[in-house]
ROLO-861379 format. One line per 4 residues: number of its first residue (from 0); for each residue x, y, z of C-alpha. Coordinates in steps of 0.1 Angstrom, whole numbers, plus 5000, padded with zeros to 4 digits. Example, Ala and Ser with C-alpha at 12.3 -4.5 7.8 and 13.67 -1.06 7.14 Angstrom:
<rs>
0) 5123:4955:5078; 5137:4989:5071
</rs>
This chain:
<rs>
0) 4795:4241:4751; 4807:4274:4765; 4783:4295:4785; 4781:4332:4783
4) 4789:4348:4817; 4759:4359:4838; 4752:4396:4836; 4765:4415:4866
8) 4743:4441:4882; 4761:4474:4887; 4746:4497:4914; 4753:4534:4909
12) 4749:4558:4939; 4727:4585:4925; 4736:4609:4954; 4773:4605:4947
16) 4769:4613:4910; 4747:4643:4920; 4775:4654:4944; 4802:4652:4917
20) 4780:4670:4892; 4773:4698:4916; 4810:4703:4922; 4818:4702:4884
24) 4791:4728:4875; 4799:4750:4905; 4836:4751:4897; 4829:4761:4861
28) 4806:4788:4873; 4832:4800:4898; 4859:4802:4871; 4836:4821:4848
32) 4826:4845:4876; 4862:4852:4886; 4871:4858:4850; 4843:4884:4847
36) 4853:4902:4879; 4889:4904:4867; 4879:4916:4833; 4857:4943:4848
40) 4885:4955:4870; 4913:4949:4846; 4930:4983:4852; 4930:4975:4889
44) 4946:4941:4883; 4972:4958:4860; 4980:4984:4887; 4986:4957:4913
48) 5009:4938:4890; 5027:4970:4881; 5035:4976:4918; 5047:4940:4922
52) 5070:4945:4893; 5084:4979:4902; 5088:4975:4939; 5110:4949:4957
56) 5089:4954:4988; 5058:4939:4971; 5075:4914:4947; 5061:4886:4970
60) 5027:4893:4954; 5036:4871:4925; 5037:4839:4947; 5005:4846:4967
64) 4980:4832:4941; 5001:4800:4934; 5003:4794:4972; 4966:4799:4976
68) 4958:4775:4948; 4982:4749:4964; 4965:4754:4998; 4931:4748:4983
72) 4944:4717:4964; 4959:4704:4996; 4925:4704:5013; 4906:4688:4984
76) 4898:4658:5005; 4880:4679:5031; 4862:4699:5003; 4849:4667:4988
80) 4828:4661:5019; 4809:4693:5012; 4783:4700:4985; 4786:4735:4969
84) 4755:4756:4971; 4751:4793:4959; 4746:4819:4987; 4728:4849:4973
88) 4730:4866:5007; 4767:4873:5001; 4757:4897:4972; 4751:4928:4994
92) 4787:4924:5008; 4800:4921:4972; 4781:4953:4964; 4796:4971:4994
96) 4831:4960:4984; 4824:4974:4949; 4814:5007:4963; 4846:5008:4984
100) 4865:5002:4952; 4846:5031:4936; 4856:5054:4965; 4892:5043:4962
104) 4892:5048:4925; 4877:5082:4923; 4897:5093:4953; 4929:5078:4937
108) 4935:5058:4969; 4953:5027:4956; 4953:5008:4989; 4915:5010:4993
112) 4909:5002:4956; 4932:4971:4957; 4919:4959:4990; 4883:4962:4978
116) 4891:4943:4946; 4907:4914:4964; 4877:4914:4988; 4854:4910:4958
120) 4874:4880:4945; 4872:4864:4980; 4834:4870:4983; 4828:4854:4949
124) 4837:4821:4964; 4810:4820:4991; 4785:4835:4966; 4790:4807:4941
128) 4801:4778:4962; 4784:4786:4995; 4793:4800:5029; 4799:4765:5043
132) 4825:4758:5016; 4842:4792:5020; 4844:4786:5058; 4864:4755:5051
136) 4887:4775:5028; 4890:4804:5052; 4928:4805:5055; 4935:4802:5017
140) 4910:4829:5010; 4924:4852:5037; 4959:4845:5024; 4950:4862:4992
144) 4950:4896:5010; 4988:4893:5011; 4987:4902:4974; 4975:4937:4983
148) 5006:4961:4981; 5002:4980:5013; 5027:4989:5040; 5043:5022:5029
152) 5025:5040:5058; 5049:5021:5082; 5080:5037:5067; 5084:5068:5088
156) 5079:5050:5121; 5102:5021:5112; 5129:5045:5099; 5128:5065:5132
160) 5130:5034:5154; 5159:5020:5133; 5178:5052:5137; 5171:5052:5175
164) 5185:5016:5179; 5215:5021:5157; 5226:5052:5175; 5221:5036:5209
168) 5240:5005:5199; 5269:5024:5184; 5273:5045:5216; 5271:5014:5238
172) 5299:4998:5218; 5321:5029:5220; 5316:5043:5185; 5311:5081:5186
176) 5281:5091:5165; 5262:5124:5159; 5226:5122:5148; 5206:5148:5130
180) 5172:5132:5123; 5179:5102:5100; 5214:5113:5092; 5241:5096:5113
184) 5277:5109:5113; 5306:5087:5126; 5343:5098:5126; 5351:5084:5092
188) 5318:5089:5073; 5281:5095:5074; 5251:5072:5070; 5215:5080:5062
192) 5185:5058:5073; 5166:5058:5040; 5135:5038:5031; 5154:5007:5022
196) 5168:5007:5057; 5133:5008:5073; 5130:4970:5071; 5094:4971:5058
200) 5102:4946:5031; 5117:4922:5056; 5086:4927:5078; 5061:4920:5051
204) 5079:4890:5038; 5083:4876:5074; 5047:4881:5083; 5035:4864:5051
208) 5059:4834:5054; 5054:4832:5091; 5016:4831:5088; 5018:4803:5062
212) 5043:4784:5084; 5020:4788:5115; 4990:4775:5095; 5008:4744:5082
216) 5027:4736:5114; 5002:4741:5142; 4966:4732:5149; 4959:4753:5181
220) 4950:4789:5175; 4971:4802:5203; 5003:4787:5188; 4994:4801:5154
224) 4989:4836:5167; 5020:4834:5189; 5042:4824:5159; 5026:4852:5138
228) 5035:4876:5166; 5070:4864:5166; 5072:4868:5128; 5063:4905:5134
232) 5088:4912:5162; 5118:4892:5149; 5122:4910:5115; 5120:4944:5132
236) 5146:4935:5158; 5167:4918:5131; 5166:4949:5109; 5178:4971:5138
240) 5207:4948:5144; 5214:4946:5106; 5215:4985:5104; 5238:4986:5134
244) 5262:4960:5121; 5264:4976:5087; 5274:5010:5102; 5298:4992:5126
248) 5315:4972:5097; 5318:5004:5077; 5333:5022:5106; 5358:4994:5115
252) 5369:4988:5079; 5371:5026:5070; 5342:5022:5046; 5357:4992:5027
256) 5330:4968:5038; 5292:4971:5040; 5289:4998:5014; 5275:4997:4979
260) 5261:4963:4969; 5277:4947:5000; 5252:4967:5020; 5223:4949:5003
264) 5239:4914:5003; 5248:4915:5039; 5213:4926:5048; 5195:4898:5030
268) 5220:4872:5042; 5215:4882:5078; 5178:4883:5074; 5177:4849:5058
272) 5198:4834:5086; 5175:4849:5112; 5144:4835:5094; 5159:4801:5092
276) 5166:4801:5130; 5131:4813:5137; 5115:4785:5116; 5139:4759:5131
280) 5129:4768:5166; 5092:4770:5157; 5093:4735:5141; 5101:4721:5175
284) 5065:4727:5186; 5050:4711:5155; 5015:4696:5160; 5001:4666:5141
288) 4979:4673:5112; 4941:4671:5115; 4927:4638:5101; 4908:4643:5069
292) 4871:4632:5069; 4858:4612:5040; 4821:4613:5046; 4798:4641:5033
296) 4792:4666:5061; 4767:4691:5047; 4750:4716:5071; 4718:4704:5089
300) 4688:4709:5067; 4709:4711:5035; 4692:4700:5004; 4714:4694:4974
304) 4685:4699:4950; 4684:4736:4960; 4718:4741:4944; 4702:4742:4910
308) 4718:4755:4879; 4691:4782:4878; 4702:4796:4912; 4739:4794:4902
312) 4732:4813:4870; 4713:4840:4888; 4742:4845:4913; 4767:4846:4884
316) 4746:4871:4866; 4741:4893:4897; 4779:4893:4903; 4786:4902:4867
320) 4761:4931:4870; 4775:4944:4902; 4811:4940:4889; 4802:4961:4858
324) 4782:4988:4875; 4810:5003:4896; 4836:5008:4867; 4808:5022:4847
328) 4799:5047:4874; 4835:5056:4878; 4838:5063:4841; 4807:5085:4842
332) 4822:5106:4870; 4855:5111:4852; 4858:5145:4835; 4880:5148:4805
336) 4879:5185:4798; 4907:5197:4776; 4910:5231:4792; 4946:5243:4791
340) 4962:5247:4825; 4988:5274:4830; 4995:5287:4864; 5004:5324:4861
344) 5035:5337:4880; 5026:5355:4912; 5040:5385:4929; 5046:5380:4967
348) 5044:5412:4987; 5077:5420:5005; 5096:5393:4986; 5116:5397:4954
352) 5121:5370:4928; 5156:5357:4922; 5170:5334:4896; 5172:5296:4902
356) 5204:5277:4899; 5210:5242:4888; 5217:5229:4923; 5187:5246:4939
360) 5162:5225:4958; 5130:5214:4942; 5102:5191:4955; 5093:5159:4937
364) 5057:5155:4924; 5047:5130:4897; 5028:5140:4866; 5012:5173:4876
368) 4990:5191:4851; 5009:5223:4857; 5036:5236:4881; 5047:5269:4895
372) 5081:5273:4912; 5093:5307:4924; 5125:5314:4942; 5123:5345:4964
376) 5142:5365:4990; 5134:5390:5017; 5165:5407:5032; 5187:5379:5044
380) 5161:5352:5040; 5159:5331:5009; 5130:5308:5002; 5108:5292:4976
384) 5072:5285:4966; 5063:5254:4947; 5028:5245:4935; 5019:5212:4917
388) 4984:5215:4901; 4963:5184:4893; 4931:5180:4872; 4913:5148:4860
392) 4932:5127:4886; 4937:5090:4883; 4961:5063:4896; 4990:5078:4876
396) 4983:5115:4883; 4970:5124:4917; 4977:5151:4942; 4979:5130:4974
400) 5004:5102:4964; 5030:5084:4985; 5054:5091:4956; 5048:5128:4958
404) 5074:5140:4983; 5096:5168:4994; 5125:5146:4980; 5122:5117:4956
408) 5128:5082:4969; 5161:5079:4949; 5174:5114:4957; 5208:5112:4974
412) 5214:5150:4970; 5188:5162:4995; 5184:5140:5025; 5155:5144:5049
416) 5168:5147:5085; 5141:5159:5109; 5103:5160:5107; 5083:5185:5126
420) 5053:5209:5124; 5046:5246:5121; 5016:5268:5127; 5008:5291:5097
424) 4979:5313:5088; 4960:5299:5058; 4928:5318:5047; 4928:5336:5081
428) 4928:5303:5100; 4959:5291:5120; 4967:5257:5106; 4993:5231:5117
432) 5013:5219:5087; 5040:5192:5086; 5076:5204:5081; 5108:5186:5072
436) 5144:5196:5075; 5166:5186:5045; 5204:5185:5042; 5218:5192:5007
440) 5251:5195:4989; 5279:5215:5005; 5261:5218:5038; 5231:5235:5024
444) 5198:5232:5043; 5162:5236:5037; 5131:5236:5060; 5100:5229:5040
448) 5063:5228:5048; 5035:5213:5027; 4997:5214:5025; 4969:5208:5000
452) 4943:5230:4982; 4914:5208:4971; 4891:5230:4949; 4890:5258:4975
456) 4894:5237:5007; 4927:5238:5025; 4940:5208:5045; 4974:5195:5056
460) 4961:5159:5059; 4967:5133:5032; 4936:5113:5042; 4913:5144:5041
464) 4928:5155:5008; 4920:5120:4993; 4885:5120:5008; 4878:5155:4994
468) 4889:5145:4959; 4867:5114:4960; 4837:5135:4971; 4843:5160:4943
472) 4843:5133:4917; 4814:5113:4932; 4793:5145:4931; 4803:5153:4895
476) 4824:5183:4902; 4859:5192:4891; 4887:5176:4911; 4911:5205:4906
480) 4937:5202:4934; 4971:5215:4943; 5000:5205:4965; 5017:5236:4980
484) 5052:5236:4993; 5069:5266:5008; 5105:5265:5021; 5133:5286:5034
488) 5170:5279:5029; 5200:5280:5052; 5180:5294:5082; 5189:5287:5118
492) 5167:5258:5129; 5154:5278:5159; 5141:5305:5135; 5130:5283:5106
496) 5093:5281:5117; 5091:5319:5120; 5106:5323:5086; 5081:5299:5071
500) 5052:5317:5088; 5064:5350:5073; 5067:5335:5038; 5033:5318:5040
504) 5016:5350:5053; 5028:5369:5023; 5027:5342:4996; 4995:5322:5003
508) 4969:5350:4995; 4981:5356:4959; 4987:5318:4953; 4952:5310:4966
512) 4937:5336:4943; 4957:5321:4913; 4944:5286:4922; 4908:5298:4925
516) 4911:5316:4892; 4924:5285:4874; 4898:5262:4888; 4868:5285:4880
520) 4844:5269:4855; 4849:5282:4820
</rs>
């Protein structure tokens, strides 16, 4: 007679089940919360992706999130030893990041707005999962900030240093070269150090990849920081050498090599080779990986029962409220008046208006609400006045914008050569304004100065202009602003600043009056 097998007693570890359940519910809550934050700031997400798409410098942003997720997945064994627990004390930091986003949004400061948004995403993790869990994920969370498209502020400095090295290296190797600002002239041609030559895209890519390599390869902090430092220095030096070699190849080949598409191909090939050598050398000091613990290591005094669904729900609700309040406040401060803007022509005492030709110089400003461009002359001096007026500013239309320039990024007709400064009298106060010398077709030259008028306040600083616009919008006032450019043409460089001062002294009073009239409440 066949006996039935004896029943087997199965012991279930209740704490292990509770641990798994805590992770499951916390991850669901985290996913919902991140989705809410992204939905509330959808326009910011779209603007970040738009910059990734339109700029080769920031195209690396598309791979930051996948790399971050892979890094988190890679440390899943370590995370299993921790029990997620909501941390409401993070909420004030989340609120502060939201306020920073608001300031960036109303002031149309994309870098601040994007940085604040990514900060909110990062802070959501410790708020929902706990500070101790976020501490274990510190590097992946920090890596997310590489998605912020920032770095244009480095362009002028990098371009100047690239020109300095290229000229010095050419002279050392016996190539005669004449330099005028960023314009380099060799016997069989001329080269201009433009933004693509600055090396900023190489620098950003190198720092991101170098930081990831250092984290994966080394355990000691000094080695990690040392390699990150190398990843900053090497691409700068490599870009200098790249620029020098391209000019040298063009000179030696009578401009048959290193021009056109070859210019770009040679640059990336050289940069790729340098990066491979850097990583090959860095790998020689590789350190063994840290062993993964398998036992639960919650903080002292930690009680898993405190990580209740009620507390998680409260934290999620608080983040949802905080994420919604700032876009709502931003919408409330946005004015959408439909008043027509039409800057009236002005008469400049002592200067007569002249007709503009097709090849005349014109500044490049994006999407102004109205413009005024007058070409004038006084005796033997010819100049111009350009005003770009902005109202109801946003990310696509703002007075202080890195794309608003004396020449457009793609302009090869007018090339910026030398940057400087001039002292002009604005509203009776001597003000230092930036100037730039431009070289145009047929040897034409322009020396231009620029400043801002922010609803009655005059400043030559981009940062102050953005802060003033933000303050106007936060206090519910009109954000009427204008960028003012005055320039003189074909003037001896030693007398250019004097000519600009004379033009500004005559032109600014009537222009300021016209701006004040247009901005008056009606």
